[in-house]
N, C-alpha and C positions, 0 to 999 in steps of 0.2 A: 143729258149726256149722249143719248142715242143720236140726236141731230148732229152733234159734234163729230161723232164717229162716222156717221153717214157722209158728212162733208169731207172728212179725211179720206174716206174710201173713194169718193168721187174725185178728189185731187190725185189719188194714186192712179186711178184709171186714166185720167187725163194725162198724167205724167208719162204713162207708157208710150204715148204717141210722140213724146219729145226726147226720149232717151232714158237710159238706166239711171243716170245720176239723179234726175228729178224724181224718179220712182223711189230711190233709196231715201232721199230727203223727205218725200211725202210720207213714206212708211214710218220713218223715224219721228216725224212730227205727229203722226197719228198716235203712235204708242206713247209719246211723251204727254200729249194732251189728255189722253184717256187716263194715264197713270196719275198725273198731277191732279186732275179733277177728282178721280176716285179716291185719292189719298186725302184731299182737303175736305171732302164732303163729310159732314157729320150725319149720323143716322137721322132720317126724317127731314132732311133739308133738301132743297132743290139747287140746281146750278146757279140760278139767279140770286139765291140768298147768300152765296159764298163771296167773300172778298179775297182776292188773290194777294198773297204776301209779296212785297216788292223784292225783286231779285237783288242779290248783293252786287254792289258796284265792282266792276273789274278794276284792279289796281292800275295806277299809272306808275311806271318805274322811272325814276330819275337816276341815271347812270353817271357816276363820277369816277374818272380815272386820274384826277389831278388833285393836288393839295398844295404842298409847299413849293412845288415846281410851277404852279400856276394858280396863285391865290384868287385871281379874278374868276376863274372857272369854278372854283370851289364856292365862292361867295354867290355867284349867279345860280349855281345848282341849288343851294339852300334857299335862295330867294324864290326860285321857280317852284321848288317843292312846297314851300310854305304858302305861296299864292294859290297853287292847285289845291292844297289842303283847305285853305280858307274858302275856296269855291265849292267845297263839298266832295272833293275827290279823295279816294283812298290812295295814299302815296307810299311807295317803297323807295327808299334811297339805297341804291346798290353801289357799294364801294369796291373797286378793284385797283390793281396796279398801285400807283402812288396815292390814289384816293383813300386807301386804307388808313392813311395817317390821320384823317379827320376823326376816325373812331378810336385812335390810340390815345389813351389817357395820359401817356408819358410825353406826348407832343403838345406843346402849347397851341391854343387856338390862334389862328391868324386874326389880326385886329379887325379887319373888314376891308372894304374896298371903296375908293373914291370918297365922295361926300355923303355916302349913305349913313343914315342914323344908326342902323343896327350893326352889331358886330357878328362875326362868324359864330361866336359862342352863343349869343342871344338867339340867333336864327336856329341853330342846332337844338338848343334847349327848348325853345318854343315848339319846334317841329315835333320833337319826341314827346313833349308834355301833352300835345294835342293828338296823340295817337299815331304819329308817323313811325314807320318801321325803318330801321337801319340794318341792312344785311351786309356783311363783310365777306368777301370771297375768302374762303378758308385756305385755298392754295396760295393766293397772293399774301395773305397774312402770315402763313408759315414761311414763305420765302423772305418776307420783310421783317421777320423776327417778332411778330405780334401774336400773342396767345390770348385765350379767352379771359384770363385774369387781368389783362391790360386794356380791355375794351372800356370805352366810355359807357355811361349810363344808357340803357335801352338799346345798345348795339349788340348784335349777336353774329356769330359765324354762320355762314351759309354754305352747305355742301353744293357740289355741282348739280345734283338732282334737285335740290331746293331752288337753286337759281333757275334751272330749266323750267320747273313748274311755274315759277313766278312769271317768267317771260311768256310761256304759253298761255297763261291766264290773263295777261295784262291787256289793257285797252290801248295804251300808248307807252312808248319808250322815248325818253328825252335824254340825249347824250351830251355830257360836258367833259 
């Protein structure tokens, strides 16, 4: 652990020659390295004996603002969300504007699009069954007459703060 801290201290000293921003980043990295290693080490073990836990994957947000006004966009958003999920991504489907209708249990699912084998319903159900999150803009839902009791299975209302947190922590945002 001492060699890691010495390396971080050396990085901080080098960073002072290149400006304050690098110094701040170097200092933050030094603290986080020391803190993580210190917390993960069990008594009587060395740094080499520890296995770092994998970092959680940042979510990918699939943003959908359409539904009955553009069924092709809705179908493509669900296909993209499922493909990303099948590839190992943590995916959040964020619905706003007209996209909230996808999560409204009172609105029938669109049949599908083109010659695709899957329907909108099958894609949605597969996505949520496999852990996909569906967040509905609470403001848009309110304006559109949608309440929490009318949401489809596994969809939930998202406050502005929750949406902001999801965006800030996301790896990618795909817009439909």
